[in-house]
C-alpha positions, 0 to 999 in steps of 0.5 A: 442330510447334506454336509456344509464343510467342503470334503475332498477325496483325493488319490483315487481311481474314479469309476464315474459310471460314465466311462469304463476307464477309471480316472487315474489319480482323481479327486472328488470335491464335495460341497453341501452334500453334492459333488462339486468337481471331479478332477483327473491327476493333471489338476488339483482340487482346492483343499483350503478349509476342506477336510481331505481324505487321501485314498492312496489309489483306492477305487471310488464309485457311485453308491450301489443300488438294489432295486428288488428288496423285501423284509426278512422271510419266512418269519420266525414263529411269534414275531410281532409286527413291531419286531419285524419292522424294527429288524427291516430297518436294521437290515436296511441300515446295515446294507448301507454301512456294511454293503455300500448300498445307498438306495433300495427299491422295495418289491413288497413289505407288510404293513407299509413298513418300507414307507415308514423307514423311508420317512425315518431315513429321509428325516436324517435322524437315523442312517439308512439308504434311500427307500423307494417303497411299494407297500404290499405286493398285490396278488390273487387269492392263492397267489404267489408267495403268501407265506412271506406275509407281504402279499395282499390277496385281491380278486376281481377288478375292483379288488385290485383297484381298492388295494392300489388306492390303499397303497397310494393313500399310505404313501407308496412310490410304486405299485407291485403287481404279481402277475404269475407264480414263482420258484419259491413257493408251494407246489401250486405256486409255479412260475409257468402259471399266470394268475390274473384274469384279463379284466383284473390285470387291465383294471389294475394297470388302468388305475396305475396309468390314471394315477400316474404310478409306475408298475413293478410287475412280477412276471415269470413266464412269456405270457406274463412278461408280454402282458406286463409290457403291453399294459405299460409296466415300468419294470419286469421282475424275474423273467425266468422264461421268455421268448423272442417276442418278449425281447422285441417288446422290451426293446420297443416299449423301453420297459426295464428288466430286473432279472434277480438271478439269485433266486434261481442260482443260489443253491447248494448245487450251484454255489460257486465260491465261498461267499455263495456257499456261506449264503446257501448254508446260512439260508437253509432253503428247502430241498424242493425249492432248491430243486425248482431253482436248479431246474429253472437256472439255465433258462433264466441265465439264457434269457438274461444273457439274451436281454443283455446282448440285445441292449435291453435296459436292465438294473440290478435287484437281488430279491434275497437277504440279508440286504448287506450281502444281497446286491454283492451276490447278485453282481457276482451272478451277473458276471458269471452269466456273461456280463462284464464287471462294468455292466454289473456296476452300471446296472447297480448304479447309473441304470438303477438310478435312471430306472427309479427316476432320479438319474439326474441326481444320482447314479454317477460321479458327476459335478452337481449330483448328490454325493452318494459314493463308496470307496473300495480297496481294489479294482472291481472292473478287474474282479467284481469280488473286489466290490466287497472290499469296502473302505468308505460309504458316503451318503450326501457327502457325509461319511456314514461308514469308515472301514479303512483300518481293516478293509484292505487286510480283511478284503485281501485275505478272503 
């Protein structure tokens, strides 16, 4: 979807994803959908035959990522597959235009609707983020979060093998395995419990290694986290409770950690600002699930911060909806739990792109990379909430959302 006209964004503070110090009065030139050059205030970009957008001191940074998303759940009564699929595509599109989320990685979607939308957006016929698709997440009979409609129940080694082969046949990018329970589920779906037997989990990982498909592992307790890493998981999701050996295995293996703080942190009791309170009120999470989240929150925050301080590779994924809000809320929770705004931004840009295997093309503002960019009115390095003051979104050098007429006033009134 690259744009052949030269575009120059000038007068910006450029947060390039490489250095925590913004480039003052910088300019970014874009040609054929890619960044052609990034200049500081001492040099001027060639603006002949170019479209020029003067940013007047706004902040330009890489497009955001959310590396743990799902379609809407629980599903409204009577909704059809067609309606759910359409709603998911609309949410994805709004994530791009309203939230500045230029890429997502799916952690479970019924009927391979994530594969479908990936193909639609790649065609350029509709505007939406890049999608890394998983299809169904694979769990056991009586496994985690069956009410989502996105789970495929498997039993025995061959049950998992068959489901993985089905996913590969249907065009997924990675395999999502649920090794354990969770917070959001019925009373028997507990995050302290692991669900797969040894022969089941070994068969699943063996096939993924053989077919060279990365495993996105839902692992919520120390045993599940360790099993996932030892068997070769590319990423570990959640990690609500861990131990020192988990951290050592992360470091020695190079596995990625996606903490999804929103799952344990966004409750009536814990909501700490207007955005969080509004989200909690809108989502109407059942009281028993909020109690489970509250009970897990401190331990989750503890291991998140331990992992951050240990230098474990981490990327930002929300596991909540709507997708236009999710990554922004998760970034705020990272900072609340001890990350700097710079660490949260890196997790949602450079780290996420690297984790998804496209760090050579995306995730930073560098010459030669695809021009997936956002512009916000005020400095998110001073206040991560400023990431909400969206002015422009570009995907491959094309402006797909322009809020400059209202973004500054709307953002500064909040």
